[in-house]
N, C-alpha and C positions, 0 to 999 in steps of 0.2 A: 504494500500500500504506500502511495506517495505521501510526502510530508504535507501535501496540500489537500488531503482527504477531507471531504465535507462531513458535517455533523451527522447527516443521514447515513453515510457510509460507515462511520464508526458505530452508530447505534445498531445498524444491521449486522455488523460483525459480532458485536457483543451479544446480540439476541441469538444469533446462530450458535455461538459457543454455549450459551445457557441451555438452549434447547437440546443440544447434543448431549450434554452431561445430565440433564434432568429428564430426558425423554418426554418433554412437555408438548403442549400444543400452542399454536399461535391463533388466538381468537381474532375476530374481525376488528377489535379496537386496537390491535397492534401490540398488546402487552403480553409478554410470555408468561405462561402459567404452567406449573408442574402438575402432572397427573399424580394424584395421591393414591398409593396402593391401598386396597381394602385391608381391613384388619382381619387376619386369618385366625380363627378360633379352632383349636383342635381339642376334641373331647373324646375321652375313652369310653367306648361302648362295652360295659361289663355285661356278663351273662344276663339275659332277660327273656321275657316272652311277650307275645302279643296274642290276644284271645278274641274270639267272636263272643257276642253276647250269649249265644246258646251254650258255649263251653263255660262261660262264667256261671251260668245258671247251674250247670252240672257240678262245678267245683265248689260254689259258694251258696247255692240255694236259688230257687226259682225267683226271678225278678231282681236279683242282687245287682247293685250298681257299684262300679269301682269308685273309690274315693281318692282324691289327689293328695299325695304326700308333698310333692313339690313340682313346680313347672320346670320343663326342660328348656334348653336354649331356643329351640323352635317353639314358638308360641302355641302351636296347635297340639303339642304333646305334653304328657305329664307322667311322672313316676308315681305309681299307685302305692297306697299303704299295703295293699294285698300282695302276698307272695304264695308260691306253690313249691312243692318238692318235685324235682325231675328225677325219674328213675330210669336207668338203662338196663341192659341185659345183666343177668346174674345178680339182680337186686342191688346194683350199685346206685347210690343216690346222692344228689346235691340238694340240700334243703334251702329254703329261703330265697328262691329265685324270684326276682322282682317282676311284676307285671307292669307294662307300660300302656297307658291309655291315650286316647279313648279306644273303645273296642273297634276291631277291624272286621273285614269280610272274610278273613282267613286266620287260622291260628298257626303260630310259628314260634319255635324256640331258637334263640341265637346264642351260640356257645363259642368260646375260644377253643383252639385245638387241645390245649391242656385240659380243659373241662371235658371235652369229648373223650379224650384218652382215659380220664378218670372214670367216666361212665361206661366205657367200653363201646362207644358208638363211633362208627366211621363216617364223619360228617363231610359233605362236600362244601366248597366255597360257592356261594350263590348270591345273586342279587335278591334283596328282600322281596318276598312274594313269589319267587320262582321256586316252588316247593315240590313240583311234580318229580317223582322218582327219588325223593329224599327219604332217609330213615325216619322212623317214628320213635316214640318214647311213652312212658306212663307219667301222667301228671296227677299229683295228689293234693287236694284242697281240704279245707275244714269240713265240707259237707259231702264230698264225693271224690271219685277218681275218674280219670279220663284216659283211655288208650288212644293216643294219637297215631294214626296209620302212617303219617309222614309229617314233614314240617320242621325237622331239626337240621339246622344249617350253621356254617360259619359265615357270617355276613361279609360280603365282599367290601373291602375298604373303599370308601366313597367320600365325595364332597358335595354338600348341599349348597346351592347358590341361587340367587335371584337373577333376573335379567341383566341388571347393571353389572353385577360381578362377572357373569358369563361374557358380556361384551368386553369388559376390561381384559380378561384373560384370553379372549378370542376363541372360546369354546362353546359347545352346544350340548344339549342333553345326550347322555351316553357316550360322550367323548372320554378320553383318558388324560390324566394329569399325573405328574410326579411331585413328591413333597420331600424337600431336603430338610432334615432335622439337625440343627447345630446344637450339640450337647456333648457330654463326656463320652458318649458313644455315637459319634456323628454317623448318620445313616441317610440313605435316600430310599423312600418307599415308592415303588413304581406302580403305575397302572391304576391309580385311584379313579373310580368311576364317577363321572360327572352326573349329578341329578339336579335338575332345575325346576323351579316352581315360583310363580309370582310372589308368593307370601314367604318364601324362605330367606333366612339370613345365611351369610357365608359361614360354613361350619364343616370341618373334616371329622369323620368318624373312623377311628381305628379301634381294634379290640385290645384287651389287656396284654396278650402275648406280644403284639406289635409295639405297644407303648413301652413295655418293659425292655424289649430288645434295643430300642433306640434311646432309652432313658429319657422319655418325654418329660417326666416331672422335673428334670433339671435342664431342659432345653433353654437356650438363650435366644433362639430364633427359629422360625420355620418359613420356608420359601416354597410357594406353589409355582409350578411351571407347566406349560402345555406339553404333553408327551409327544 
């Protein structure tokens, strides 16, 4: 640039350097603004189950309604006060498995691999709701028991997001993403399934085995990238 550069030329040069480093956008008013990355929330999805109202009736009594212990990060869901015992082959049992509400159109038990090994169940990794051909188990509640013919899975690691988050990351429903966890055990979890809904907030779900493997509780940062 010559020593006689105009003020406009200098401003344009500075603006281009800022945009390069901040990956920002230049709106119509000519002022550079940085795109702020969304806050990534990672929650550990411990063992739990989803039930139909009909199955709640069997386990807790006719017409019983689940009661909320606490709301979950997604406003539509809650952890119920109610729990059940999950029984696998050879009478192996895990008591106190939390029910998540509200009731769904299908019943499903979500376990980590270590849970499944303890119960003696060979569980597949599946998207929630994809229960055809999966193993079953016995559920025991305070008023009855229920033999589930299928529905026991290890939930596929996934990320919930709304339309704005999907646009930011350049992904759509059922795309894949990777998550880098910076911790004492730095790890990259690959192939997170993208699930989108207008009412959802940005939230990653991994199970207890995955969280322990990457020492999520001591993570200093997590970074989502498109696969």
